[in-house]
C-alpha positions in Angstrom: 15.4 12.1 -13.3 13.8 11.2 -16.6 15.9 13.8 -18.4 19.0 11.8 -17.4 17.5 8.7 -19.0 17.3 10.4 -22.3 21.1 10.7 -22.3 21.4 7.0 -22.8 22.2 6.0 -26.3 20.2 2.7 -26.2 17.5 2.9 -29.0 15.3 0.4 -27.2 15.3 2.4 -24.0 14.5 5.6 -25.9 11.6 3.9 -27.7 10.2 2.8 -24.4 10.6 6.2 -22.9 9.0 7.9 -25.9 6.1 5.4 -25.8 5.5 5.9 -22.0 5.9 9.7 -22.2 3.6 9.9 -25.2 0.9 7.7 -23.5 1.1 9.8 -20.3 0.8 13.0 -22.4 -2.2 11.8 -24.4 -4.0 10.5 -21.3 -3.4 13.9 -19.6 -4.5 15.7 -22.8 -7.7 13.6 -23.0 -8.5 14.4 -19.4 -8.4 18.1 -20.2 -11.6 17.7 -22.2 -13.6 16.6 -19.2 -15.7 19.3 -17.6 -15.0 18.0 -14.1 -11.9 15.9 -13.9 -12.0 13.7 -10.8 -9.2 11.9 -9.1 -10.2 8.5 -10.3 -9.5 9.7 -13.9 -6.3 11.3 -13.0 -5.2 8.1 -11.4 -5.0 6.6 -14.9 -1.7 8.5 -15.2 -0.1 7.1 -12.1 1.2 3.7 -13.5 2.8 5.3 -16.5 4.4 8.1 -14.4 5.6 5.5 -11.9 7.3 3.5 -14.7 8.9 6.7 -16.0 10.1 7.7 -12.5 11.7 4.2 -11.9 13.4 4.2 -15.3 14.7 7.7 -14.7 16.0 6.8 -11.3 17.9 3.8 -12.5 19.3 5.6 -15.5 20.4 8.5 -13.3 22.2 6.0 -11.0 23.9 4.5 -14.1 24.9 8.0 -15.3 26.3 8.9 -11.9 28.4 5.6 -11.6 31.7 7.5 -12.0 30.8 10.0 -9.2 30.1 8.0 -6.0 29.5 11.1 -3.8 26.9 12.5 -6.2 25.4 9.1 -6.6 25.0 8.8 -2.8 23.5 12.3 -2.5 21.1 11.5 -5.4 20.1 8.2 -3.7 19.5 10.0 -0.3 17.4 12.7 -2.0 15.4 10.1 -4.0 14.8 8.1 -0.8 13.7 11.2 1.1 11.2 12.1 -1.7 9.9 8.5 -1.7 9.4 8.6 2.1 7.7 12.0 1.8 5.3 10.7 -0.9 4.4 7.6 1.1 3.8 9.6 4.2 1.5 12.0 2.3 -0.3 9.0 0.7 -1.1 7.7 4.2 -2.0 11.0 5.9 -4.2 12.5 3.2 -7.0 10.0 3.3 -7.2 10.4 7.0 -7.3 14.2 6.9 -9.9 14.1 4.1 -12.3 12.2 6.3 -11.4 13.7 9.7 -14.9 14.5 10.7 -16.1 10.9 10.0 -13.3 9.6 12.2 -14.3 12.0 15.0 -17.9 10.8 14.8 -17.6 7.1 14.1 -14.2 6.0 15.5 -12.7 8.6 17.9 -10.5 6.0 19.6 -8.8 5.2 16.3 -8.3 8.9 15.6 -6.8 9.4 19.0 -4.3 6.5 18.4 -3.4 7.9 15.0 -2.9 11.4 16.4 -0.8 10.1 19.3 1.5 8.0 17.0 2.0 10.7 14.4 2.8 13.2 17.2 5.3 10.7 18.7 7.0 10.4 15.3 7.3 14.1 14.9 9.1 14.7 18.2 
């Protein structure tokens, strides 16, 4: 999506995109020098990448203004990817500590399992 934002001729937008892309690249490059990069350091990239994704999404919608069918398909795909990302963000912390849930709060784990199974049917 960000590639469509570069098609915009606005110099201010290009400067913002270049700044955000450069900062994300340099943070990522700096993290490559760590011996063991942990998730808390990698999370430093998330705000910058989120801004780039939002700018890319809106600029893509502007670029697809003349094509309503393509714009609708693009919006549905973006919404599906957003929903998928949110679902993974909620499920991964639970699955990472599954054994702790089994030991310390089996009733909560049973409720979560039941509700997720009900959603999948």
